[in-house]
Structure formats: structure tokens, C-alpha cells
All heavy atoms as TSV, in Angstrom:
chain	resi	resn	atom	element	x	y	z
A	1	MET	N	N	116.985	97.619	102.434
A	1	MET	CA	C	115.949	98.690	102.102
A	1	MET	C	C	116.456	99.545	100.930
A	1	MET	O	O	117.565	99.922	100.893
A	1	MET	CB	C	115.696	99.492	103.297
A	1	MET	CG	C	114.710	100.715	103.116
A	1	MET	SD	S	113.071	100.369	102.591
A	1	MET	CE	C	112.451	99.443	103.947
A	2	LYS	N	N	115.474	99.728	100.004
A	2	LYS	CA	C	115.884	100.629	98.769
A	2	LYS	C	C	116.004	102.021	99.376
A	2	LYS	O	O	115.571	102.429	100.397
A	2	LYS	CB	C	114.674	100.621	97.856
A	2	LYS	CG	C	114.365	99.308	97.191
A	2	LYS	CD	C	113.340	99.476	96.059
A	2	LYS	CE	C	111.927	99.520	96.607
A	2	LYS	NZ	N	110.905	99.553	95.524
A	3	THR	N	N	116.746	102.800	98.533
A	3	THR	CA	C	117.004	104.221	98.945
A	3	THR	C	C	115.654	105.064	98.830
A	3	THR	O	O	115.464	105.890	99.684
A	3	THR	CB	C	118.076	104.832	98.007
A	3	THR	OG1	O	119.259	104.045	98.163
A	3	THR	CG2	C	118.393	106.267	98.400
A	4	PHE	N	N	114.882	104.698	97.785
A	4	PHE	CA	C	113.574	105.430	97.691
A	4	PHE	C	C	112.421	104.494	97.687
A	4	PHE	O	O	111.846	104.240	96.605
A	4	PHE	CB	C	113.627	106.217	96.432
A	4	PHE	CG	C	114.493	107.507	96.464
A	4	PHE	CD1	C	115.769	107.442	95.984
A	4	PHE	CD2	C	113.961	108.638	96.959
A	4	PHE	CE1	C	116.562	108.572	96.129
A	4	PHE	CE2	C	114.774	109.828	96.977
A	4	PHE	CZ	C	116.070	109.751	96.628
A	5	PRO	N	N	112.036	103.997	98.805
A	5	PRO	CA	C	110.824	103.056	98.942
A	5	PRO	C	C	109.542	103.853	98.821
A	5	PRO	O	O	109.595	105.035	99.094
A	5	PRO	CB	C	111.010	102.351	100.216
A	5	PRO	CG	C	111.763	103.332	101.069
A	5	PRO	CD	C	112.703	104.070	100.090
A	6	THR	N	N	108.449	103.187	98.575
A	6	THR	CA	C	107.178	103.832	98.602
A	6	THR	C	C	106.708	103.932	100.056
A	6	THR	O	O	107.329	103.325	100.932
A	6	THR	CB	C	106.118	102.930	97.893
A	6	THR	OG1	O	106.026	101.685	98.538
A	6	THR	CG2	C	106.513	102.697	96.364
A	7	ILE	N	N	105.648	104.652	100.282
A	7	ILE	CA	C	105.107	104.769	101.609
A	7	ILE	C	C	104.756	103.419	102.191
A	7	ILE	O	O	105.100	103.092	103.387
A	7	ILE	CB	C	103.822	105.635	101.694
A	7	ILE	CG1	C	104.212	107.128	101.259
A	7	ILE	CG2	C	103.130	105.620	102.987
A	7	ILE	CD1	C	103.027	107.993	101.013
A	8	ARG	N	N	104.187	102.546	101.431
A	8	ARG	CA	C	103.759	101.204	101.876
A	8	ARG	C	C	104.995	100.356	102.226
A	8	ARG	O	O	104.968	99.655	103.264
A	8	ARG	CB	C	102.924	100.550	100.741
A	8	ARG	CG	C	102.316	99.247	101.186
A	8	ARG	CD	C	101.241	98.826	100.342
A	8	ARG	NE	N	100.037	99.652	100.592
A	8	ARG	CZ	C	99.113	100.020	99.739
A	8	ARG	NH1	N	99.196	99.494	98.483
A	8	ARG	NH2	N	98.147	100.788	99.986
A	9	GLU	N	N	106.086	100.485	101.458
A	9	GLU	CA	C	107.187	99.763	101.779
A	9	GLU	C	C	107.886	100.191	103.047
A	9	GLU	O	O	108.350	99.377	103.838
A	9	GLU	CB	C	108.283	99.878	100.654
A	9	GLU	CG	C	107.847	99.120	99.408
A	9	GLU	CD	C	108.665	99.384	98.192
A	9	GLU	OE1	O	109.239	100.543	98.110
A	9	GLU	OE2	O	108.777	98.495	97.352
A	10	VAL	N	N	107.850	101.511	103.380
A	10	VAL	CA	C	108.385	101.994	104.635
A	10	VAL	C	C	107.501	101.509	105.774
A	10	VAL	O	O	108.052	101.147	106.757
A	10	VAL	CB	C	108.483	103.550	104.678
A	10	VAL	CG1	C	108.875	104.099	105.960
A	10	VAL	CG2	C	109.424	104.010	103.559
A	11	ALA	N	N	106.200	101.604	105.603
A	11	ALA	CA	C	105.324	101.101	106.624
A	11	ALA	C	C	105.549	99.567	106.943
A	11	ALA	O	O	105.326	99.202	108.097
A	11	ALA	CB	C	103.934	101.309	106.216
A	12	LYS	N	N	105.906	98.846	105.987
A	12	LYS	CA	C	106.159	97.433	106.201
A	12	LYS	C	C	107.338	97.182	107.045
A	12	LYS	O	O	107.508	95.995	107.648
A	12	LYS	CB	C	106.273	96.679	104.930
A	12	LYS	CG	C	104.960	96.438	104.184
A	12	LYS	CD	C	105.170	95.690	102.894
A	12	LYS	CE	C	103.919	95.519	102.218
A	12	LYS	NZ	N	104.100	94.842	100.905
A	13	THR	N	N	108.206	98.102	107.244
A	13	THR	CA	C	109.401	97.954	108.214
A	13	THR	C	C	108.944	98.027	109.602
A	13	THR	O	O	109.702	97.637	110.425
A	13	THR	CB	C	110.449	99.086	107.905
A	13	THR	OG1	O	109.906	100.320	108.319
A	13	THR	CG2	C	110.871	99.170	106.558
A	14	GLY	N	N	107.795	98.509	109.869
A	14	GLY	CA	C	107.264	98.534	111.234
A	14	GLY	C	C	107.617	99.906	111.900
A	14	GLY	O	O	107.342	100.019	113.095
A	15	LEU	N	N	108.386	100.702	111.214
A	15	LEU	CA	C	108.900	101.967	111.777
A	15	LEU	C	C	107.672	102.870	112.077
A	15	LEU	O	O	107.562	103.342	113.246
A	15	LEU	CB	C	109.826	102.656	110.855
A	15	LEU	CG	C	110.540	103.860	111.301
A	15	LEU	CD1	C	111.494	103.425	112.510
A	15	LEU	CD2	C	111.468	104.457	110.277
A	16	LEU	N	N	106.855	103.052	111.233
A	16	LEU	CA	C	105.577	103.840	111.409
A	16	LEU	C	C	104.492	103.243	110.530
A	16	LEU	O	O	104.779	102.536	109.521
A	16	LEU	CB	C	105.785	105.246	110.932
A	16	LEU	CG	C	106.709	106.145	111.716
A	16	LEU	CD1	C	107.053	107.358	110.981
A	16	LEU	CD2	C	106.080	106.486	113.095
A	17	THR	N	N	103.263	103.596	110.812
A	17	THR	CA	C	102.139	103.042	109.997
A	17	THR	C	C	102.025	103.876	108.671
A	17	THR	O	O	102.531	105.010	108.615
A	17	THR	CB	C	100.862	103.194	110.692
A	17	THR	OG1	O	100.548	104.540	110.958
A	17	THR	CG2	C	100.821	102.356	112.064
A	18	GLU	N	N	101.417	103.335	107.741
A	18	GLU	CA	C	101.159	104.019	106.474
A	18	GLU	C	C	100.428	105.370	106.712
A	18	GLU	O	O	100.691	106.372	106.127
A	18	GLU	CB	C	100.350	103.130	105.485
A	18	GLU	CG	C	100.357	103.609	104.140
A	18	GLU	CD	C	99.611	102.646	103.198
A	18	GLU	OE1	O	99.734	101.424	103.410
A	18	GLU	OE2	O	99.124	103.077	102.205
A	19	TYR	N	N	99.384	105.239	107.654
A	19	TYR	CA	C	98.587	106.430	108.023
A	19	TYR	C	C	99.442	107.534	108.519
A	19	TYR	O	O	99.384	108.685	108.162
A	19	TYR	CB	C	97.444	105.995	108.963
A	19	TYR	CG	C	96.637	107.208	109.373
A	19	TYR	CD1	C	95.668	107.786	108.570
A	19	TYR	CD2	C	96.858	107.875	110.670
A	19	TYR	CE1	C	94.904	108.849	108.978
A	19	TYR	CE2	C	96.121	108.964	111.073
A	19	TYR	CZ	C	95.200	109.427	110.240
A	19	TYR	OH	O	94.405	110.507	110.613
A	20	ALA	N	N	100.355	107.195	109.473
A	20	ALA	CA	C	101.214	108.113	110.193
A	20	ALA	C	C	102.177	108.759	109.127
A	20	ALA	O	O	102.384	110.031	109.110
A	20	ALA	CB	C	102.059	107.615	111.246
A	21	LEU	N	N	102.681	108.002	108.234
A	21	LEU	CA	C	103.527	108.583	107.219
A	21	LEU	C	C	102.821	109.481	106.254
A	21	LEU	O	O	103.296	110.662	105.978
A	21	LEU	CB	C	104.133	107.463	106.260
A	21	LEU	CG	C	105.197	106.622	106.967
A	21	LEU	CD1	C	105.401	105.292	106.204
A	21	LEU	CD2	C	106.471	107.349	107.087
A	22	ARG	N	N	101.631	109.155	105.874
A	22	ARG	CA	C	100.857	110.036	104.983
A	22	ARG	C	C	100.505	111.405	105.747
A	22	ARG	O	O	100.478	112.450	105.159
A	22	ARG	CB	C	99.545	109.407	104.584
A	22	ARG	CG	C	99.759	108.240	103.596
A	22	ARG	CD	C	98.573	107.612	102.967
A	22	ARG	NE	N	98.857	106.447	102.162
A	22	ARG	CZ	C	99.372	106.495	100.956
A	22	ARG	NH1	N	99.647	107.651	100.349
A	22	ARG	NH2	N	99.685	105.376	100.291
A	23	MET	N	N	100.146	111.300	107.029
A	23	MET	CA	C	99.858	112.483	107.812
A	23	MET	C	C	101.096	113.389	107.889
A	23	MET	O	O	101.025	114.613	107.805
A	23	MET	CB	C	99.345	112.182	109.155
A	23	MET	CG	C	98.025	111.493	109.193
A	23	MET	SD	S	96.709	112.340	108.272
A	23	MET	CE	C	96.499	113.834	109.316
A	24	MET	N	N	102.336	112.747	108.084
A	24	MET	CA	C	103.543	113.514	108.106
A	24	MET	C	C	103.791	114.258	106.887
A	24	MET	O	O	104.254	115.425	106.827
A	24	MET	CB	C	104.706	112.647	108.450
A	24	MET	CG	C	104.824	112.124	109.844
A	24	MET	SD	S	106.199	111.045	109.981
A	24	MET	CE	C	106.286	110.892	111.779
A	25	LEU	N	N	103.536	113.612	105.690
A	25	LEU	CA	C	103.632	114.197	104.442
A	25	LEU	C	C	102.834	115.411	104.172
A	25	LEU	O	O	103.195	116.225	103.379
A	25	LEU	CB	C	103.588	113.234	103.274
A	25	LEU	CG	C	104.617	112.089	103.185
A	25	LEU	CD1	C	104.177	110.981	102.380
A	25	LEU	CD2	C	105.836	112.793	102.563
A	26	LYS	N	N	101.717	115.521	104.809
A	26	LYS	CA	C	100.807	116.649	104.749
A	26	LYS	C	C	101.075	117.730	105.633
A	26	LYS	O	O	100.524	118.807	105.633
A	26	LYS	CB	C	99.307	116.179	105.041
A	26	LYS	CG	C	98.726	115.331	103.965
A	26	LYS	CD	C	97.404	114.838	104.228
A	26	LYS	CE	C	96.887	113.978	103.218
A	26	LYS	NZ	N	95.454	113.533	103.452
A	27	SER	N	N	102.047	117.558	106.600
A	27	SER	CA	C	102.469	118.550	107.593
A	27	SER	C	C	103.227	119.643	107.002
A	27	SER	O	O	103.621	119.649	105.891
A	27	SER	CB	C	103.231	117.898	108.815
A	27	SER	OG	O	104.496	117.563	108.346
A	28	ASP	N	N	103.486	120.750	107.823
A	28	ASP	CA	C	104.295	121.866	107.452
A	28	ASP	C	C	105.816	121.528	107.257
A	28	ASP	O	O	106.465	122.146	106.553
A	28	ASP	CB	C	104.203	123.004	108.406
A	28	ASP	CG	C	102.739	123.618	108.395
A	28	ASP	OD1	O	102.123	123.445	107.420
A	28	ASP	OD2	O	102.459	124.187	109.483
A	29	ASN	N	N	106.204	120.384	107.899
A	29	ASN	CA	C	107.580	120.018	107.897
A	29	ASN	C	C	107.655	118.574	107.449
A	29	ASN	O	O	107.933	117.709	108.350
A	29	ASN	CB	C	108.243	120.174	109.267
A	29	ASN	CG	C	109.722	119.896	109.207
A	29	ASN	OD1	O	110.317	119.813	108.179
A	29	ASN	ND2	N	110.256	119.664	110.367
A	30	PRO	N	N	107.383	118.203	106.201
A	30	PRO	CA	C	107.257	116.853	105.768
A	30	PRO	C	C	108.639	116.204	105.750
A	30	PRO	O	O	109.696	116.827	105.600
A	30	PRO	CB	C	106.646	116.932	104.378
A	30	PRO	CG	C	107.078	118.239	103.896
A	30	PRO	CD	C	107.129	119.158	105.129
A	31	PRO	N	N	108.664	114.776	105.776
A	31	PRO	CA	C	109.909	114.081	105.689
A	31	PRO	C	C	110.467	114.227	104.225
A	31	PRO	O	O	109.706	114.558	103.334
A	31	PRO	CB	C	109.501	112.675	105.996
A	31	PRO	CG	C	108.073	112.604	105.792
A	31	PRO	CD	C	107.451	113.956	106.057
A	32	PRO	N	N	111.790	113.961	104.087
A	32	PRO	CA	C	112.307	114.001	102.715
A	32	PRO	C	C	111.744	112.966	101.775
A	32	PRO	O	O	111.725	111.758	102.087
A	32	PRO	CB	C	113.867	113.683	103.016
A	32	PRO	CG	C	113.976	113.496	104.468
A	32	PRO	CD	C	112.723	113.586	105.050
A	33	HIS	N	N	111.170	113.539	100.705
A	33	HIS	CA	C	110.541	112.624	99.702
A	33	HIS	C	C	110.519	113.270	98.339
A	33	HIS	O	O	110.854	114.452	98.240
A	33	HIS	CB	C	109.085	112.324	100.157
A	33	HIS	CG	C	108.262	113.587	100.075
A	33	HIS	ND1	N	108.273	114.649	100.978
A	33	HIS	CD2	C	107.305	113.964	99.144
A	33	HIS	CE1	C	107.480	115.553	100.628
A	33	HIS	NE2	N	106.804	115.183	99.538
A	34	ILE	N	N	110.172	112.518	97.349
A	34	ILE	CA	C	109.938	113.064	96.025
A	34	ILE	C	C	108.585	112.478	95.502
A	34	ILE	O	O	108.165	111.445	95.948
A	34	ILE	CB	C	111.083	112.658	95.030
A	34	ILE	CG1	C	111.294	111.155	94.896
A	34	ILE	CG2	C	112.358	113.343	95.337
A	34	ILE	CD1	C	112.220	110.692	93.819
A	35	LYS	N	N	107.993	113.280	94.643
A	35	LYS	CA	C	106.729	112.835	94.145
A	35	LYS	C	C	106.880	112.770	92.687
A	35	LYS	O	O	107.258	113.682	91.983
A	35	LYS	CB	C	105.612	113.861	94.399
A	35	LYS	CG	C	104.209	113.406	94.165
A	35	LYS	CD	C	103.196	114.366	94.645
A	35	LYS	CE	C	101.850	113.783	94.265
A	35	LYS	NZ	N	100.719	114.740	94.740
A	36	ILE	N	N	106.547	111.552	92.120
A	36	ILE	CA	C	106.576	111.282	90.655
A	36	ILE	C	C	105.177	110.944	90.268
A	36	ILE	O	O	104.692	109.894	90.583
A	36	ILE	CB	C	107.550	110.203	90.246
A	36	ILE	CG1	C	108.956	110.555	90.782
A	36	ILE	CG2	C	107.552	109.901	88.789
A	36	ILE	CD1	C	109.972	109.467	90.662
A	37	ASN	N	N	104.542	111.854	89.506
A	37	ASN	CA	C	103.088	111.740	89.154
A	37	ASN	C	C	102.368	111.594	90.507
A	37	ASN	O	O	102.372	112.538	91.350
A	37	ASN	CB	C	102.832	110.657	88.195
A	37	ASN	CG	C	103.483	110.860	86.865
A	37	ASN	OD1	O	103.587	112.020	86.427
A	37	ASN	ND2	N	103.962	109.843	86.198
A	38	LYS	N	N	101.673	110.510	90.742
A	38	LYS	CA	C	100.902	110.331	92.054
A	38	LYS	C	C	101.752	109.477	93.029
A	38	LYS	O	O	101.245	109.441	94.107
A	38	LYS	CB	C	99.629	109.682	91.709
A	38	LYS	CG	C	98.684	110.524	90.928
A	38	LYS	CD	C	97.318	109.794	90.776
A	38	LYS	CE	C	96.471	110.701	90.076
A	38	LYS	NZ	N	95.041	110.100	89.884
A	39	LYS	N	N	102.875	108.962	92.652
A	39	LYS	CA	C	103.626	108.075	93.497
A	39	LYS	C	C	104.617	108.930	94.345
A	39	LYS	O	O	105.311	109.838	93.928
A	39	LYS	CB	C	104.467	107.175	92.655
A	39	LYS	CG	C	105.190	106.084	93.548
A	39	LYS	CD	C	105.848	105.098	92.596
A	39	LYS	CE	C	105.035	103.872	92.665
A	39	LYS	NZ	N	105.696	102.697	91.962
A	40	ILE	N	N	104.571	108.705	95.664
A	40	ILE	CA	C	105.484	109.306	96.585
A	40	ILE	C	C	106.540	108.339	96.926
A	40	ILE	O	O	106.209	107.267	97.471
A	40	ILE	CB	C	104.696	109.840	97.832
A	40	ILE	CG1	C	103.692	110.885	97.398
A	40	ILE	CG2	C	105.631	110.406	98.845
A	40	ILE	CD1	C	102.789	111.340	98.461
A	41	LEU	N	N	107.758	108.717	96.868
A	41	LEU	CA	C	108.902	107.978	97.246
A	41	LEU	C	C	109.634	108.669	98.442
A	41	LEU	O	O	109.991	109.813	98.305
A	41	LEU	CB	C	109.907	107.639	96.058
A	41	LEU	CG	C	109.249	107.060	94.893
A	41	LEU	CD1	C	110.203	107.037	93.725
A	41	LEU	CD2	C	108.730	105.678	95.138
A	42	ILE	N	N	109.829	107.874	99.423
A	42	ILE	CA	C	110.579	108.415	100.603
A	42	ILE	C	C	112.094	108.243	100.472
A	42	ILE	O	O	112.501	107.107	100.127
A	42	ILE	CB	C	110.090	107.709	101.901
A	42	ILE	CG1	C	108.567	107.766	102.062
A	42	ILE	CG2	C	110.848	108.216	103.152
A	42	ILE	CD1	C	107.950	109.094	102.276
A	43	ASN	N	N	112.884	109.282	100.710
A	43	ASN	CA	C	114.323	109.166	100.800
A	43	ASN	C	C	114.635	108.500	102.136
A	43	ASN	O	O	114.744	109.204	103.136
A	43	ASN	CB	C	114.988	110.441	100.565
A	43	ASN	CG	C	116.417	110.367	100.518
A	43	ASN	OD1	O	117.110	109.513	101.133
A	43	ASN	ND2	N	117.113	111.242	99.732
A	44	TYR	N	N	114.790	107.137	102.179
A	44	TYR	CA	C	114.846	106.474	103.398
A	44	TYR	C	C	116.045	106.805	104.357
A	44	TYR	O	O	115.807	107.051	105.494
A	44	TYR	CB	C	114.835	104.887	103.154
A	44	TYR	CG	C	114.517	104.144	104.374
A	44	TYR	CD1	C	113.287	104.103	104.966
A	44	TYR	CD2	C	115.581	103.422	105.033
A	44	TYR	CE1	C	113.111	103.361	106.136
A	44	TYR	CE2	C	115.318	102.752	106.209
A	44	TYR	CZ	C	114.065	102.661	106.722
A	44	TYR	OH	O	113.836	101.982	107.858
A	45	PRO	N	N	117.267	106.906	103.724
A	45	PRO	CA	C	118.393	107.350	104.547
A	45	PRO	C	C	118.162	108.720	105.256
A	45	PRO	O	O	118.331	108.858	106.433
A	45	PRO	CB	C	119.600	107.277	103.685
A	45	PRO	CG	C	119.193	106.454	102.524
A	45	PRO	CD	C	117.713	106.531	102.367
A	46	LEU	N	N	117.688	109.604	104.475
A	46	LEU	CA	C	117.379	110.970	104.943
A	46	LEU	C	C	116.237	110.996	105.931
A	46	LEU	O	O	116.215	111.735	106.951
A	46	LEU	CB	C	117.182	111.974	103.985
A	46	LEU	CG	C	118.479	112.305	103.083
A	46	LEU	CD1	C	118.032	113.322	102.026
A	46	LEU	CD2	C	119.522	112.867	103.926
A	47	PHE	N	N	115.224	110.127	105.719
A	47	PHE	CA	C	114.047	109.965	106.537
A	47	PHE	C	C	114.464	109.461	107.932
A	47	PHE	O	O	113.962	110.063	108.968
A	47	PHE	CB	C	113.049	108.958	105.860
A	47	PHE	CG	C	111.784	108.689	106.746
A	47	PHE	CD1	C	110.972	109.707	107.057
A	47	PHE	CD2	C	111.629	107.410	107.169
A	47	PHE	CE1	C	109.824	109.461	107.824
A	47	PHE	CE2	C	110.467	107.109	107.927
A	47	PHE	CZ	C	109.640	108.136	108.229
A	48	VAL	N	N	115.274	108.454	108.031
A	48	VAL	CA	C	115.778	108.091	109.352
A	48	VAL	C	C	116.488	109.129	110.061
A	48	VAL	O	O	116.268	109.364	111.256
A	48	VAL	CB	C	116.632	106.814	109.119
A	48	VAL	CG1	C	117.215	106.362	110.486
A	48	VAL	CG2	C	115.869	105.675	108.596
A	49	GLU	N	N	117.282	109.901	109.398
A	49	GLU	CA	C	118.036	111.009	110.015
A	49	GLU	C	C	117.022	112.149	110.479
A	49	GLU	O	O	117.118	112.695	111.577
A	49	GLU	CB	C	119.036	111.671	109.086
A	49	GLU	CG	C	120.206	110.813	108.766
A	49	GLU	CD	C	121.121	111.466	107.776
A	49	GLU	OE1	O	121.139	112.722	107.595
A	49	GLU	OE2	O	121.883	110.689	107.025
A	50	TRP	N	N	116.000	112.370	109.620
A	50	TRP	CA	C	114.929	113.348	109.916
A	50	TRP	C	C	114.213	112.913	111.157
A	50	TRP	O	O	114.037	113.720	112.046
A	50	TRP	CB	C	114.071	113.396	108.679
A	50	TRP	CG	C	112.874	114.388	108.788
A	50	TRP	CD1	C	112.932	115.764	108.526
A	50	TRP	CD2	C	111.545	114.105	109.103
A	50	TRP	NE1	N	111.655	116.308	108.689
A	50	TRP	CE2	C	110.826	115.283	109.164
A	50	TRP	CE3	C	110.943	112.887	109.447
A	50	TRP	CZ2	C	109.463	115.313	109.281
A	50	TRP	CZ3	C	109.551	112.965	109.789
A	50	TRP	CH2	C	108.876	114.158	109.659
A	51	LEU	N	N	113.866	111.653	111.283
A	51	LEU	CA	C	113.109	111.171	112.444
A	51	LEU	C	C	114.040	111.289	113.654
A	51	LEU	O	O	113.564	111.646	114.815
A	51	LEU	CB	C	112.755	109.742	112.265
A	51	LEU	CG	C	111.444	109.428	111.533
A	51	LEU	CD1	C	111.312	107.931	111.408
A	51	LEU	CD2	C	110.312	110.014	112.188
A	52	ASP	N	N	115.285	111.057	113.604
A	52	ASP	CA	C	116.242	111.094	114.683
A	52	ASP	C	C	116.319	112.561	115.198
A	52	ASP	O	O	116.321	112.738	116.412
A	52	ASP	CB	C	117.599	110.532	114.200
A	52	ASP	CG	C	118.592	110.458	115.380
A	52	ASP	OD1	O	118.253	109.944	116.483
A	52	ASP	OD2	O	119.692	111.065	115.194
A	53	ARG	N	N	116.459	113.517	114.248
A	53	ARG	CA	C	116.556	114.847	114.650
A	53	ARG	C	C	115.242	115.390	115.466
A	53	ARG	O	O	115.326	116.032	116.434
A	53	ARG	CB	C	116.783	115.816	113.456
A	53	ARG	CG	C	118.220	115.838	112.969
A	53	ARG	CD	C	118.470	116.944	111.958
A	53	ARG	NE	N	117.515	117.014	110.865
A	53	ARG	CZ	C	117.548	116.340	109.712
A	53	ARG	NH1	N	118.572	115.501	109.505
A	53	ARG	NH2	N	116.639	116.431	108.776
A	54	ARG	N	N	114.105	114.968	114.842
A	54	ARG	CA	C	112.868	115.304	115.435
A	54	ARG	C	C	112.643	114.661	116.839
A	54	ARG	O	O	112.145	115.334	117.772
A	54	ARG	CB	C	111.650	114.914	114.612
A	54	ARG	CG	C	111.549	115.742	113.388
A	54	ARG	CD	C	110.324	115.436	112.579
A	54	ARG	NE	N	109.139	115.686	113.344
A	54	ARG	CZ	C	108.017	116.056	112.897
A	54	ARG	NH1	N	107.888	116.316	111.643
A	54	ARG	NH2	N	106.951	116.306	113.682
A	55	SER	N	N	113.131	113.428	116.985
A	55	SER	CA	C	113.038	112.816	118.261
A	55	SER	C	C	113.874	113.473	119.355
A	55	SER	O	O	113.510	113.560	120.482
A	55	SER	CB	C	113.297	111.321	118.211
A	55	SER	OG	O	114.657	111.126	117.908
A	56	LYS	N	N	115.108	113.934	118.899
A	56	LYS	CA	C	115.943	114.687	119.894
A	56	LYS	C	C	115.376	116.055	120.269
A	56	LYS	O	O	115.616	116.448	121.361
A	56	LYS	CB	C	117.366	114.913	119.238
A	56	LYS	CG	C	118.115	113.653	119.093
A	56	LYS	CD	C	119.422	113.759	118.456
A	56	LYS	CE	C	120.142	112.432	118.311
A	56	LYS	NZ	N	121.406	112.517	117.582
A	57	LYS	N	N	114.642	116.675	119.349
A	57	LYS	CA	C	113.874	117.950	119.709
A	57	LYS	C	C	112.678	117.735	120.542
A	57	LYS	O	O	112.232	118.618	121.123
A	57	LYS	CB	C	113.529	118.629	118.380
A	57	LYS	CG	C	114.644	119.220	117.616
A	57	LYS	CD	C	114.167	119.923	116.385
A	57	LYS	CE	C	115.217	120.360	115.462
A	57	LYS	NZ	N	114.619	121.023	114.232
A	58	GLY	N	N	112.246	116.545	120.535
A	58	GLY	CA	C	110.957	116.183	121.276
A	58	GLY	C	C	109.699	116.605	120.514
A	58	GLY	O	O	108.685	116.844	121.176
A	59	GLU	N	N	109.767	116.516	119.234
A	59	GLU	CA	C	108.572	116.875	118.407
A	59	GLU	C	C	107.743	115.743	118.276
A	59	GLU	O	O	108.107	114.645	118.196
A	59	GLU	CB	C	109.061	117.365	117.003
A	59	GLU	CG	C	109.770	118.679	117.068
A	59	GLU	CD	C	110.151	119.190	115.708
A	59	GLU	OE1	O	109.706	118.715	114.688
A	59	GLU	OE2	O	110.961	120.177	115.713
């Protein structure tokens, strides 16, 4: 997996759907990402850690 995949590439891993990722990005506590023009790139290693922390909190 690339360090900064697109939303679609992360969704292809089966971890979450593209819709779920887009909804998370609109939330008050979005996953680690960068936006270049209209393209959103997810910092995948930090994203996995972010999900792990959230799951431990029960969010």
C-alpha cells in the first residue's frame, strides 16, 4: 500500500467503503489526510493508527 493512497484506493482494501471514508472526512475529527487541489490523499499508516485509537475508545 502506498503511504498516501486516494480514497478509492483505501476503499479497495476492503477496510471501509468509499462512502464511509468520505463521511469520516466531513466529520469534526477527520482521519489524517492531505488535500491537493480537489484530490484527497489519506496518510495510510496514520489512518490505521487513527482507526485503532477510535476503536479502543468505542467511537
